[in-house]
N, CA, C and O atoms as a GROMACS GRO file, in nm:
protein
  640
    1MET      N    1  10.083   9.638  11.761
    1MET     CA    2   9.936   9.634  11.772
    1MET      C    3   9.884   9.509  11.701
    1MET      O    4   9.931   9.476  11.592
    2ASP      N    5   9.791   9.442  11.760
    2ASP     CA    6   9.735   9.321  11.701
    2ASP      C    7   9.644   9.357  11.585
    2ASP      O    8   9.543   9.426  11.601
    3GLU      N    9   9.683   9.309  11.467
    3GLU     CA   10   9.608   9.337  11.345
    3GLU      C   11   9.459   9.304  11.357
    3GLU      O   12   9.374   9.376  11.305
    4GLN      N   13   9.429   9.195  11.426
    4GLN     CA   14   9.291   9.148  11.431
    4GLN      C   15   9.200   9.243  11.507
    4GLN      O   16   9.079   9.242  11.486
    5ARG      N   17   9.254   9.325  11.594
    5ARG     CA   18   9.171   9.413  11.675
    5ARG      C   19   9.138   9.544  11.606
    5ARG      O   20   9.050   9.618  11.650
    6ILE      N   21   9.207   9.572  11.499
    6ILE     CA   22   9.179   9.695  11.425
    6ILE      C   23   9.044   9.676  11.357
    6ILE      O   24   9.018   9.573  11.294
    7ASN      N   25   8.960   9.774  11.371
    7ASN     CA   26   8.830   9.763  11.307
    7ASN      C   27   8.820   9.870  11.200
    7ASN      O   28   8.790   9.986  11.228
    8ILE      N   29   8.844   9.830  11.076
    8ILE     CA   30   8.833   9.929  10.970
    8ILE      C   31   8.694   9.918  10.906
    8ILE      O   32   8.628   9.815  10.909
    9LYS      N   33   8.654  10.029  10.848
    9LYS     CA   34   8.528  10.034  10.774
    9LYS      C   35   8.559  10.091  10.636
    9LYS      O   36   8.652  10.170  10.620
   10LEU      N   37   8.482  10.050  10.538
   10LEU     CA   38   8.488  10.111  10.406
   10LEU      C   39   8.366  10.202  10.395
   10LEU      O   40   8.252  10.156  10.399
   11LYS      N   41   8.392  10.331  10.380
   11LYS     CA   42   8.284  10.429  10.371
   11LYS      C   43   8.277  10.480  10.226
   11LYS      O   44   8.373  10.540  10.178
   12PRO      N   45   8.165  10.458  10.158
   12PRO     CA   46   8.155  10.505  10.019
   12PRO      C   47   8.178  10.656  10.009
   12PRO      O   48   8.128  10.734  10.090
   13VAL      N   49   8.254  10.692   9.910
   13VAL     CA   50   8.284  10.833   9.883
   13VAL      C   51   8.165  10.894   9.809
   13VAL      O   52   8.108  10.833   9.720
   14VAL      N   53   8.129  11.016   9.848
   14VAL     CA   54   8.026  11.091   9.775
   14VAL      C   55   8.093  11.200   9.693
   14VAL      O   56   8.208  11.235   9.715
   15LYS      N   57   8.019  11.253   9.598
   15LYS     CA   58   8.074  11.349   9.502
   15LYS      C   59   8.147  11.465   9.571
   15LYS      O   60   8.251  11.511   9.523
   16GLU      N   61   8.095  11.510   9.683
   16GLU     CA   62   8.155  11.623   9.755
   16GLU      C   63   8.294  11.589   9.811
   16GLU      O   64   8.371  11.678   9.846
   17ASP      N   65   8.326  11.460   9.818
   17ASP     CA   66   8.454  11.415   9.875
   17ASP      C   67   8.563  11.394   9.770
   17ASP      O   68   8.676  11.359   9.804
   18ILE      N   69   8.532  11.415   9.643
   18ILE     CA   70   8.628  11.383   9.536
   18ILE      C   71   8.760  11.459   9.553
   18ILE      O   72   8.867  11.401   9.534
   19GLU      N   73   8.754  11.586   9.589
   19GLU     CA   74   8.878  11.661   9.605
   19GLU      C   75   8.963  11.602   9.717
   19GLU      O   76   9.085  11.594   9.705
   20THR      N   77   8.899  11.560   9.826
   20THR     CA   78   8.970  11.496   9.937
   20THR      C   79   9.034  11.366   9.891
   20THR      O   80   9.151  11.340   9.922
   21VAL      N   81   8.960  11.285   9.817
   21VAL     CA   82   9.012  11.158   9.764
   21VAL      C   83   9.135  11.186   9.678
   21VAL      O   84   9.239  11.122   9.693
   22TRP      N   85   9.122  11.282   9.588
   22TRP     CA   86   9.231  11.315   9.497
   22TRP      C   87   9.355  11.361   9.574
   22TRP      O   88   9.466  11.316   9.545
   23LYS      N   89   9.337  11.450   9.670
   23LYS     CA   90   9.451  11.500   9.748
   23LYS      C   91   9.518  11.387   9.827
   23LYS      O   92   9.641  11.380   9.833
   24MET      N   93   9.437  11.299   9.886
   24MET     CA   94   9.493  11.185   9.959
   24MET      C   95   9.572  11.094   9.866
   24MET      O   96   9.682  11.050   9.899
   25GLN      N   97   9.515  11.066   9.750
   25GLN     CA   98   9.578  10.978   9.652
   25GLN      C   99   9.712  11.036   9.607
   25GLN      O  100   9.813  10.965   9.603
   26VAL      N  101   9.715  11.164   9.573
   26VAL     CA  102   9.838  11.230   9.528
   26VAL      C  103   9.944  11.222   9.638
   26VAL      O  104  10.060  11.190   9.612
   27GLU      N  105   9.904  11.252   9.760
   27GLU     CA  106   9.999  11.249   9.873
   27GLU      C  107  10.049  11.108   9.900
   27GLU      O  108  10.168  11.087   9.922
   28ALA      N  109   9.959  11.011   9.898
   28ALA     CA  110   9.995  10.873   9.932
   28ALA      C  111  10.091  10.811   9.830
   28ALA      O  112  10.175  10.729   9.866
   29PHE      N  113  10.079  10.850   9.703
   29PHE     CA  114  10.163  10.792   9.598
   29PHE      C  115  10.283  10.878   9.561
   29PHE      O  116  10.361  10.841   9.473
   30ALA      N  117  10.300  10.993   9.628
   30ALA     CA  118  10.408  11.087   9.592
   30ALA      C  119  10.547  11.024   9.601
   30ALA      O  120  10.631  11.046   9.513
   31ASP      N  121  10.572  10.947   9.706
   31ASP     CA  122  10.704  10.884   9.722
   31ASP      C  123  10.734  10.786   9.609
   31ASP      O  124  10.846  10.779   9.561
   32LEU      N  125  10.633  10.709   9.568
   32LEU     CA  126  10.652  10.613   9.459
   32LEU      C  127  10.675  10.686   9.326
   32LEU      O  128  10.756  10.642   9.244
   33LEU      N  129  10.605  10.796   9.306
   33LEU     CA  130  10.625  10.875   9.183
   33LEU      C  131  10.768  10.927   9.178
   33LEU      O  132  10.833  10.923   9.074
   34GLU      N  133  10.815  10.976   9.291
   34GLU     CA  134  10.952  11.028   9.297
   34GLU      C  135  11.054  10.917   9.274
   34GLU      O  136  11.156  10.938   9.209
   35LYS      N  137  11.026  10.800   9.328
   35LYS     CA  138  11.118  10.686   9.317
   35LYS      C  139  11.124  10.628   9.175
   35LYS      O  140  11.231  10.594   9.126
   36TYR      N  141  11.006  10.617   9.110
   36TYR     CA  142  10.998  10.545   8.982
   36TYR      C  143  10.978  10.635   8.859
   36TYR      O  144  10.993  10.589   8.746
   37HIS      N  145  10.944  10.761   8.880
   37HIS     CA  146  10.924  10.856   8.768
   37HIS      C  147  10.824  10.805   8.665
   37HIS      O  148  10.845  10.820   8.544
   38ASP      N  149  10.716  10.746   8.712
   38ASP     CA  150  10.614  10.690   8.622
   38ASP      C  151  10.501  10.792   8.603
   38ASP      O  152  10.387  10.770   8.643
   39TYR      N  153  10.538  10.903   8.541
   39TYR     CA  154  10.445  11.017   8.532
   39TYR      C  155  10.320  10.988   8.450
   39TYR      O  156  10.218  11.056   8.467
   40ASP      N  157  10.325  10.889   8.362
   40ASP     CA  158  10.207  10.858   8.280
   40ASP      C  159  10.104  10.775   8.353
   40ASP      O  160   9.986  10.776   8.317
   41MET      N  161  10.146  10.701   8.457
   41MET     CA  162  10.050  10.610   8.519
   41MET      C  163  10.038  10.620   8.670
   41MET      O  164   9.950  10.558   8.729
   42SER      N  165  10.124  10.695   8.734
   42SER     CA  166  10.117  10.703   8.880
   42SER      C  167   9.991  10.774   8.926
   42SER      O  168   9.955  10.879   8.872
   43PRO      N  169   9.922  10.717   9.027
   43PRO     CA  170   9.807  10.788   9.085
   43PRO      C  171   9.846  10.926   9.140
   43PRO      O  172   9.760  11.014   9.150
   44ALA      N  173   9.974  10.945   9.174
   44ALA     CA  174  10.018  11.076   9.225
   44ALA      C  175  10.021  11.182   9.115
   44ALA      O  176  10.018  11.302   9.144
   45ALA      N  177  10.026  11.138   8.989
   45ALA     CA  178  10.033  11.232   8.877
   45ALA      C  179   9.897  11.256   8.812
   45ALA      O  180   9.886  11.331   8.715
   46GLU      N  181   9.793  11.194   8.865
   46GLU     CA  182   9.660  11.209   8.806
   46GLU      C  183   9.597  11.343   8.841
   46GLU      O  184   9.618  11.397   8.949
   47SER      N  185   9.521  11.394   8.748
   47SER     CA  186   9.447  11.518   8.772
   47SER      C  187   9.319  11.487   8.850
   47SER      O  188   9.272  11.374   8.853
   48ILE      N  189   9.267  11.590   8.912
   48ILE     CA  190   9.139  11.574   8.982
   48ILE      C  191   9.029  11.538   8.881
   48ILE      O  192   8.934  11.467   8.915
   49ASP      N  193   9.043  11.586   8.757
   49ASP     CA  194   8.944  11.553   8.654
   49ASP      C  195   8.941  11.403   8.624
   49ASP      O  196   8.834  11.346   8.603
   50LYS      N  197   9.057  11.340   8.624
   50LYS     CA  198   9.062  11.196   8.597
   50LYS      C  199   8.996  11.118   8.710
   50LYS      O  200   8.921  11.024   8.686
   51VAL      N  201   9.023  11.159   8.834
   51VAL     CA  202   8.961  11.093   8.949
   51VAL      C  203   8.809  11.115   8.946
   51VAL      O  204   8.732  11.023   8.972
   52SER      N  205   8.768  11.237   8.913
   52SER     CA  206   8.624  11.269   8.900
   52SER      C  207   8.557  11.184   8.794
   52SER      O  208   8.448  11.132   8.814
   53ALA      N  209   8.624  11.170   8.680
   53ALA     CA  210   8.567  11.091   8.569
   53ALA      C  211   8.550  10.945   8.611
   53ALA      O  212   8.450  10.882   8.578
   54ARG      N  213   8.649  10.891   8.683
   54ARG     CA  214   8.638  10.753   8.731
   54ARG      C  215   8.523  10.740   8.830
   54ARG      O  216   8.448  10.643   8.827
   55PHE      N  217   8.511  10.839   8.919
   55PHE     CA  218   8.404  10.838   9.019
   55PHE      C  219   8.267  10.828   8.950
   55PHE      O  220   8.176  10.763   9.001
   56GLU      N  221   8.254  10.893   8.836
   56GLU     CA  222   8.127  10.894   8.762
   56GLU      C  223   8.096  10.763   8.691
   56GLU      O  224   7.982  10.740   8.651
   57GLN      N  225   8.195  10.676   8.675
   57GLN     CA  226   8.169  10.548   8.608
   57GLN      C  227   8.071  10.466   8.692
   57GLN      O  228   8.089  10.452   8.813
   58PRO      N  229   7.967  10.411   8.628
   58PRO     CA  230   7.868  10.336   8.705
   58PRO      C  231   7.926  10.210   8.770
   58PRO      O  232   7.867  10.159   8.866
   59TRP      N  233   8.036  10.160   8.722
   59TRP     CA  234   8.095  10.037   8.774
   59TRP      C  235   8.205  10.064   8.878
   59TRP      O  236   8.266   9.970   8.930
   60THR      N  237   8.231  10.192   8.908
   60THR     CA  238   8.336  10.227   9.004
   60THR      C  239   8.276  10.274   9.136
   60THR      O  240   8.179  10.350   9.138
   61THR      N  241   8.334  10.227   9.246
   61THR     CA  242   8.302  10.282   9.377
   61THR      C  243   8.433  10.311   9.449
   61THR      O  244   8.518  10.224   9.465
   62TYR      N  245   8.447  10.435   9.492
   62TYR     CA  246   8.559  10.473   9.578
   62TYR      C  247   8.511  10.464   9.723
   62TYR      O  248   8.397  10.499   9.755
   63PHE      N  249   8.600  10.417   9.808
   63PHE     CA  250   8.571  10.412   9.951
   63PHE      C  251   8.685  10.479  10.027
   63PHE      O  252   8.801  10.470   9.988
   64PHE      N  253   8.651  10.546  10.135
   64PHE     CA  254   8.752  10.583  10.233
   64PHE      C  255   8.775  10.461  10.321
   64PHE      O  256   8.680  10.390  10.355
   65ILE      N  257   8.899  10.436  10.357
   65ILE     CA  258   8.931  10.334  10.456
   65ILE      C  259   8.937  10.408  10.590
   65ILE      O  260   9.021  10.495  10.610
   66ILE      N  261   8.846  10.371  10.680
   66ILE     CA  262   8.830  10.441  10.807
   66ILE      C  263   8.875  10.351  10.922
   66ILE      O  264   8.833  10.236  10.933
   67ALA      N  265   8.961  10.405  11.007
   67ALA     CA  266   9.002  10.334  11.130
   67ALA      C  267   8.997  10.437  11.243
   67ALA      O  268   9.054  10.546  11.231
   68ASP      N  269   8.930  10.403  11.350
   68ASP     CA  270   8.916  10.495  11.464
   68ASP      C  271   8.868  10.634  11.420
   68ASP      O  272   8.920  10.736  11.463
   69ASP      N  273   8.768  10.635  11.333
   69ASP     CA  274   8.708  10.758  11.282
   69ASP      C  275   8.804  10.846  11.202
   69ASP      O  276   8.774  10.962  11.176
   70GLU      N  277   8.918  10.791  11.162
   70GLU     CA  278   9.015  10.864  11.078
   70GLU      C  279   9.014  10.806  10.938
   70GLU      O  280   9.000  10.685  10.920
   71LYS      N  281   9.029  10.893  10.839
   71LYS     CA  282   9.047  10.846  10.701
   71LYS      C  283   9.193  10.806  10.686
   71LYS      O  284   9.280  10.891  10.672
   72VAL      N  285   9.219  10.675  10.689
   72VAL     CA  286   9.357  10.627  10.684
   72VAL      C  287   9.401  10.593  10.541
   72VAL      O  288   9.519  10.571  10.516
   73GLY      N  289   9.305  10.589  10.447
   73GLY     CA  290   9.339  10.557  10.310
   73GLY      C  291   9.216  10.553  10.223
   73GLY      O  292   9.109  10.602  10.259
   74GLY      N  293   9.235  10.494  10.106
   74GLY     CA  294   9.125  10.484  10.011
   74GLY      C  295   9.142  10.360   9.924
   74GLY      O  296   9.251  10.306   9.911
   75ILE      N  297   9.031  10.318   9.865
   75ILE     CA  298   9.032  10.204   9.774
   75ILE      C  299   8.924  10.228   9.669
   75ILE      O  300   8.815  10.276   9.698
   76ARG      N  301   8.958  10.194   9.546
   76ARG     CA  302   8.860  10.200   9.437
   76ARG      C  303   8.832  10.057   9.393
   76ARG      O  304   8.924   9.981   9.362
   77VAL      N  305   8.704  10.022   9.390
   77VAL     CA  306   8.661   9.890   9.344
   77VAL      C  307   8.588   9.908   9.212
   77VAL      O  308   8.497   9.990   9.199
   78VAL      N  309   8.628   9.828   9.114
   78VAL     CA  310   8.564   9.828   8.983
   78VAL      C  311   8.489   9.696   8.971
   78VAL      O  312   8.550   9.589   8.979
   79ASP      N  313   8.358   9.704   8.951
   79ASP     CA  314   8.276   9.583   8.934
   79ASP      C  315   8.175   9.610   8.824
   79ASP      O  316   8.071   9.673   8.847
   80LYS      N  317   8.205   9.560   8.705
   80LYS     CA  318   8.117   9.585   8.590
   80LYS      C  319   7.995   9.494   8.591
   80LYS      O  320   7.903   9.512   8.511
   81LYS      N  321   7.995   9.395   8.681
   81LYS     CA  322   7.881   9.302   8.694
   81LYS      C  323   7.846   9.235   8.561
   81LYS      O  324   7.730   9.209   8.532
   82ASP      N  325   7.950   9.208   8.481
   82ASP     CA  326   7.927   9.147   8.350
   82ASP      C  327   8.004   9.016   8.336
   82ASP      O  328   8.021   8.965   8.225
   83GLY      N  329   8.050   8.964   8.449
   83GLY     CA  330   8.127   8.840   8.445
   83GLY      C  331   8.277   8.864   8.440
   83GLY      O  332   8.355   8.771   8.461
   84SER      N  333   8.318   8.988   8.413
   84SER     CA  334   8.462   9.017   8.414
   84SER      C  335   8.510   9.025   8.559
   84SER      O  336   8.430   9.035   8.652
   85ARG      N  337   8.641   9.021   8.576
   85ARG     CA  338   8.697   9.023   8.711
   85ARG      C  339   8.672   9.158   8.779
   85ARG      O  340   8.678   9.264   8.716
   86LYS      N  341   8.643   9.150   8.909
   86LYS     CA  342   8.638   9.272   8.989
   86LYS      C  343   8.781   9.319   9.008
   86LYS      O  344   8.874   9.237   9.010
   87ARG      N  345   8.800   9.448   9.023
   87ARG     CA  346   8.936   9.502   9.024
   87ARG      C  347   8.954   9.603   9.135
   87ARG      O  348   8.865   9.684   9.163
   88ILE      N  349   9.070   9.598   9.198
   88ILE     CA  350   9.110   9.699   9.296
   88ILE      C  351   9.213   9.788   9.226
   88ILE      O  352   9.319   9.741   9.185
   89SER      N  353   9.181   9.915   9.214
   89SER     CA  354   9.272  10.006   9.142
   89SER      C  355   9.233  10.151   9.162
   89SER      O  356   9.136  10.196   9.102
   90PRO      N  357   9.303  10.224   9.243
   90PRO     CA  358   9.412  10.184   9.331
   90PRO      C  359   9.362  10.160   9.473
   90PRO      O  360   9.244  10.176   9.504
   91ILE      N  361   9.457  10.121   9.558
   91ILE     CA  362   9.436  10.120   9.703
   91ILE      C  363   9.555  10.193   9.763
   91ILE      O  364   9.668  10.179   9.716
   92TRP      N  365   9.529  10.270   9.866
   92TRP     CA  366   9.641  10.338   9.932
   92TRP      C  367   9.612  10.358  10.080
   92TRP      O  368   9.497  10.369  10.123
   93ILE      N  369   9.721  10.363  10.155
   93ILE     CA  370   9.718  10.395  10.298
   93ILE      C  371   9.809  10.517  10.315
   93ILE      O  372   9.920  10.519  10.262
   94MET      N  373   9.762  10.616  10.387
   94MET     CA  374   9.842  10.735  10.410
   94MET      C  375   9.967  10.697  10.490
   94MET      O  376   9.963  10.607  10.574
   95LYS      N  377  10.075  10.766  10.463
   95LYS     CA  378  10.207  10.731  10.516
   95LYS      C  379  10.206  10.706  10.668
   95LYS      O  380  10.265  10.609  10.715
   96GLN      N  381  10.140  10.793  10.743
   96GLN     CA  382  10.144  10.782  10.889
   96GLN      C  383  10.066  10.662  10.943
   96GLN      O  384  10.075  10.630  11.061
   97TYR      N  385   9.988  10.595  10.856
   97TYR     CA  386   9.906  10.482  10.900
   97TYR      C  387   9.953  10.348  10.843
   97TYR      O  388   9.886  10.246  10.862
   98ARG      N  389  10.065  10.348  10.774
   98ARG     CA  390  10.109  10.225  10.706
   98ARG      C  391  10.162  10.122  10.805
   98ARG      O  392  10.199  10.152  10.918
   99ASN      N  393  10.165   9.997  10.756
   99ASN     CA  394  10.220   9.883  10.832
   99ASN      C  395  10.141   9.853  10.959
   99ASN      O  396  10.199   9.811  11.060
  100LYS      N  397  10.012   9.875  10.954
  100LYS     CA  398   9.924   9.844  11.067
  100LYS      C  399   9.817   9.741  11.028
  100LYS      O  400   9.730   9.709  11.109
  101GLY      N  401   9.824   9.690  10.905
  101GLY     CA  402   9.726   9.591  10.862
  101GLY      C  403   9.602   9.651  10.796
  101GLY      O  404   9.509   9.577  10.763
  102TYR      N  405   9.599   9.781  10.777
  102TYR     CA  406   9.479   9.846  10.720
  102TYR      C  407   9.452   9.804  10.576
  102TYR      O  408   9.337   9.780  10.540
  103ALA      N  409   9.555   9.796  10.494
  103ALA     CA  410   9.535   9.758  10.353
  103ALA      C  411   9.480   9.617  10.344
  103ALA      O  412   9.387   9.590  10.268
  104LYS      N  413   9.538   9.527  10.422
  104LYS     CA  414   9.491   9.388  10.424
  104LYS      C  415   9.343   9.382  10.461
  104LYS      O  416   9.263   9.316  10.394
  105GLN      N  417   9.307   9.452  10.568
  105GLN     CA  418   9.167   9.450  10.612
  105GLN      C  419   9.074   9.517  10.512
  105GLN      O  420   8.960   9.474  10.494
  106ALA      N  421   9.122   9.622  10.446
  106ALA     CA  422   9.039   9.690  10.346
  106ALA      C  423   9.010   9.598  10.228
  106ALA      O  424   8.898   9.595  10.177
  107ILE      N  425   9.110   9.523  10.184
  107ILE     CA  426   9.090   9.428  10.074
  107ILE      C  427   8.995   9.318  10.117
  107ILE      O  428   8.906   9.279  10.042
  108GLN      N  429   9.013   9.267  10.239
  108GLN     CA  430   8.923   9.163  10.289
  108GLN      C  431   8.779   9.214  10.298
  108GLN      O  432   8.684   9.141  10.269
  109GLU      N  433   8.762   9.339  10.338
  109GLU     CA  434   8.628   9.397  10.347
  109GLU      C  435   8.568   9.417  10.208
  109GLU      O  436   8.449   9.392  10.188
  110ALA      N  437   8.648   9.461  10.112
  110ALA     CA  438   8.600   9.474   9.973
  110ALA      C  439   8.555   9.339   9.921
  110ALA      O  440   8.451   9.327   9.855
  111GLU      N  441   8.634   9.236   9.950
  111GLU     CA  442   8.597   9.101   9.907
  111GLU      C  443   8.469   9.053   9.976
  111GLU      O  444   8.388   8.982   9.917
  112ARG      N  445   8.452   9.091  10.101
  112ARG     CA  446   8.330   9.054  10.173
  112ARG      C  447   8.209   9.121  10.108
  112ARG      O  448   8.104   9.059  10.092
  113LEU      N  449   8.225   9.249  10.070
  113LEU     CA  450   8.114   9.325  10.011
  113LEU      C  451   8.079   9.280   9.869
  113LEU      O  452   7.963   9.278   9.830
  114TYR      N  453   8.182   9.245   9.792
  114TYR     CA  454   8.163   9.219   9.649
  114TYR      C  455   8.172   9.071   9.611
  114TYR      O  456   8.150   9.036   9.495
  115GLY      N  457   8.206   8.986   9.707
  115GLY     CA  458   8.225   8.844   9.676
  115GLY      C  459   8.373   8.812   9.678
  115GLY      O  460   8.456   8.892   9.635
  116HIS      N  461   8.407   8.694   9.727
  116HIS     CA  462   8.547   8.661   9.752
  116HIS      C  463   8.624   8.616   9.629
  116HIS      O  464   8.747   8.606   9.635
  117ASP      N  465   8.556   8.588   9.519
  117ASP     CA  466   8.629   8.534   9.405
  117ASP      C  467   8.622   8.624   9.282
  117ASP      O  468   8.540   8.716   9.274
  118HIS      N  469   8.711   8.594   9.189
  118HIS     CA  470   8.714   8.659   9.057
  118HIS      C  471   8.761   8.805   9.064
  118HIS      O  472   8.692   8.896   9.017
  119TRP      N  473   8.879   8.824   9.124
  119TRP     CA  474   8.938   8.957   9.140
  119TRP      C  475   9.065   8.969   9.058
  119TRP      O  476   9.124   8.868   9.018
  120CYS      N  477   9.107   9.091   9.033
  120CYS     CA  478   9.238   9.116   8.975
  120CYS      C  479   9.290   9.250   9.027
  120CYS      O  480   9.215   9.335   9.074
  121LEU      N  481   9.420   9.265   9.018
  121LEU     CA  482   9.486   9.391   9.054
  121LEU      C  483   9.626   9.387   8.995
  121LEU      O  484   9.672   9.283   8.948
  122ASP      N  485   9.692   9.500   8.998
  122ASP     CA  486   9.831   9.503   8.955
  122ASP      C  487   9.907   9.595   9.050
  122ASP      O  488   9.849   9.677   9.120
  123THR      N  489  10.038   9.578   9.049
  123THR     CA  490  10.122   9.656   9.140
  123THR      C  491  10.263   9.665   9.083
  123THR      O  492  10.294   9.607   8.979
  124ILE      N  493  10.346   9.739   9.152
  124ILE     CA  494  10.484   9.757   9.110
  124ILE      C  495  10.566   9.636   9.155
  124ILE      O  496  10.572   9.606   9.274
  125LEU      N  497  10.627   9.569   9.059
  125LEU     CA  498  10.706   9.449   9.087
  125LEU      C  499  10.816   9.476   9.189
  125LEU      O  500  10.850   9.388   9.269
  126GLN      N  501  10.873   9.594   9.187
  126GLN     CA  502  10.985   9.627   9.274
  126GLN      C  503  10.942   9.658   9.418
  126GLN      O  504  11.027   9.671   9.506
  127GLU      N  505  10.812   9.669   9.443
  127GLU     CA  506  10.762   9.696   9.578
  127GLU      C  507  10.728   9.564   9.648
  127GLU      O  508  10.614   9.517   9.643
  128LYS      N  509  10.829   9.506   9.713
  128LYS     CA  510  10.816   9.371   9.769
  128LYS      C  511  10.705   9.362   9.875
  128LYS      O  512  10.640   9.258   9.887
  129GLY      N  513  10.683   9.468   9.951
  129GLY     CA  514  10.578   9.466  10.052
  129GLY      C  515  10.440   9.448   9.991
  129GLY      O  516  10.356   9.378  10.046
  130ASN      N  517  10.418   9.512   9.876
  130ASN     CA  518  10.290   9.497   9.806
  130ASN      C  519  10.273   9.352   9.759
  130ASN      O  520  10.166   9.293   9.777
  131LEU      N  521  10.378   9.296   9.700
  131LEU     CA  522  10.371   9.158   9.650
  131LEU      C  523  10.337   9.063   9.764
  131LEU      O  524  10.253   8.975   9.751
  132TYR      N  525  10.404   9.082   9.877
  132TYR     CA  526  10.382   8.998   9.994
  132TYR      C  527  10.237   9.006  10.040
  132TYR      O  528  10.174   8.903  10.067
  133LEU      N  529  10.185   9.128  10.050
  133LEU     CA  530  10.047   9.148  10.095
  133LEU      C  531   9.948   9.075  10.003
  133LEU      O  532   9.864   8.999  10.051
  134TYR      N  533   9.959   9.098   9.873
  134TYR     CA  534   9.862   9.040   9.780
  134TYR      C  535   9.872   8.887   9.778
  134TYR      O  536   9.771   8.818   9.772
  135GLU      N  537   9.994   8.837   9.783
  135GLU     CA  538  10.011   8.691   9.782
  135GLU      C  539   9.959   8.629   9.911
  135GLU      O  540   9.901   8.520   9.908
  136LYS      N  541   9.978   8.698  10.024
  136LYS     CA  542   9.926   8.651  10.153
  136LYS      C  543   9.772   8.645  10.150
  136LYS      O  544   9.711   8.561  10.217
  137LEU      N  545   9.711   8.733  10.072
  137LEU     CA  546   9.564   8.737  10.062
  137LEU      C  547   9.510   8.641   9.955
  137LEU      O  548   9.390   8.639   9.928
  138GLY      N  549   9.599   8.562   9.895
  138GLY     CA  550   9.553   8.459   9.801
  138GLY      C  551   9.557   8.499   9.655
  138GLY      O  552   9.507   8.426   9.570
  139TYR      N  553   9.616   8.614   9.623
  139TYR     CA  554   9.630   8.655   9.483
  139TYR      C  555   9.753   8.585   9.425
  139TYR      O  556   9.854   8.568   9.493
  140HIS      N  557   9.743   8.544   9.299
  140HIS     CA  558   9.857   8.480   9.234
  140HIS      C  559   9.892   8.557   9.106
  140HIS      O  560   9.806   8.617   9.042
  141ARG      N  561  10.019   8.552   9.072
  141ARG     CA  562  10.066   8.622   8.952
  141ARG      C  563  10.010   8.557   8.827
  141ARG      O  564  10.001   8.434   8.818
  142THR      N  565   9.973   8.639   8.731
  142THR     CA  566   9.920   8.586   8.605
  142THR      C  567  10.032   8.550   8.508
  142THR      O  568  10.011   8.476   8.412
  143GLY      N  569  10.152   8.601   8.534
  143GLY     CA  570  10.263   8.581   8.442
  143GLY      C  571  10.289   8.704   8.357
  143GLY      O  572  10.396   8.716   8.296
  144ARG      N  573  10.192   8.795   8.353
  144ARG     CA  574  10.210   8.918   8.274
  144ARG      C  575  10.288   9.020   8.356
  144ARG      O  576  10.254   9.050   8.471
  145ILE      N  577  10.392   9.074   8.296
  145ILE     CA  578  10.469   9.182   8.356
  145ILE      C  579  10.494   9.285   8.247
  145ILE      O  580  10.544   9.251   8.140
  146ASP      N  581  10.460   9.410   8.273
  146ASP     CA  582  10.484   9.518   8.178
  146ASP      C  583  10.599   9.604   8.227
  146ASP      O  584  10.597   9.654   8.339
  147LYS      N  585  10.699   9.621   8.142
  147LYS     CA  586  10.811   9.710   8.176
  147LYS      C  587  10.765   9.854   8.150
  147LYS      O  588  10.727   9.888   8.039
  148ILE      N  589  10.770   9.937   8.253
  148ILE     CA  590  10.725  10.076   8.242
  148ILE      C  591  10.843  10.167   8.209
  148ILE      O  592  10.834  10.252   8.120
  149ASN      N  593  10.952  10.148   8.281
  149ASN     CA  594  11.075  10.223   8.254
  149ASN      C  595  11.191  10.145   8.316
  149ASN      O  596  11.171  10.033   8.363
  150ASP      N  597  11.309  10.202   8.316
  150ASP     CA  598  11.427  10.130   8.366
  150ASP      C  599  11.418  10.098   8.514
  150ASP      O  600  11.487  10.008   8.563
  151ARG      N  601  11.334  10.168   8.586
  151ARG     CA  602  11.325  10.149   8.730
  151ARG      C  603  11.210  10.058   8.773
  151ARG      O  604  11.211  10.003   8.883
  152MET      N  605  11.110  10.041   8.686
  152MET     CA  606  10.982   9.988   8.732
  152MET      C  607  10.914   9.896   8.632
  152MET      O  608  10.915   9.920   8.511
  153ASP      N  609  10.853   9.790   8.686
  153ASP     CA  610  10.769   9.699   8.609
  153ASP      C  611  10.636   9.684   8.683
  153ASP      O  612  10.631   9.695   8.806
  154ILE      N  613  10.530   9.659   8.608
  154ILE     CA  614  10.399   9.631   8.668
  154ILE      C  615  10.372   9.481   8.656
  154ILE      O  616  10.387   9.422   8.549
  155VAL      N  617  10.333   9.421   8.768
  155VAL     CA  618  10.302   9.278   8.772
  155VAL      C  619  10.152   9.263   8.798
  155VAL      O  620  10.093   9.338   8.876
  156TYR      N  621  10.093   9.166   8.733
  156TYR     CA  622   9.947   9.146   8.738
  156TYR      C  623   9.912   9.025   8.822
  156TYR      O  624   9.979   8.921   8.817
  157TYR      N  625   9.805   9.041   8.902
  157TYR     CA  626   9.759   8.936   8.992
  157TYR      C  627   9.612   8.907   8.968
  157TYR      O  628   9.535   8.992   8.922
  158GLU      N  629   9.574   8.783   9.000
  158GLU     CA  630   9.433   8.741   8.999
  158GLU      C  631   9.406   8.657   9.123
  158GLU      O  632   9.496   8.600   9.185
  159LYS      N  633   9.279   8.653   9.157
  159LYS     CA  634   9.233   8.566   9.266
  159LYS      C  635   9.102   8.505   9.221
  159LYS      O  636   9.011   8.576   9.179
  160ASP      N  637   9.093   8.371   9.230
  160ASP     CA  638   8.971   8.304   9.183
  160ASP      C  639   8.876   8.266   9.292
  160ASP      O  640   8.770   8.209   9.264
   0.00000   0.00000   0.00000
């Protein structure tokens, strides 16, 4: 399928959707949690209370990633509007919708909505597909890498 023809939308999440967001997030990150055992930081291990608390932050907006009227994933954008970098944390695509260009388009749409510069994000160093996606979108490594456990490291990216 031609990536350019996919028309995704970012639909702001409302309070009534928090449980749906949480369930999607847990399901989408379950394979990575099983692979890396990062129980302290994996979105799959987060409680609904933690997701709710983030939703309440005035600088956080959760969006559903919508393609063909289906919720194919989610993205959280952090914008404190204080000169600090805008942040994507987390973004996910549900397993059955992966590798169709949705994550790329969702990030591009977030950048369109919030401004194209001064972003940051982090990801698992061992997930080469994630690294490829972010680098293709113009994000560069900051040089910071945090070792989480024997299986996994977190690598940090910025885009100016």
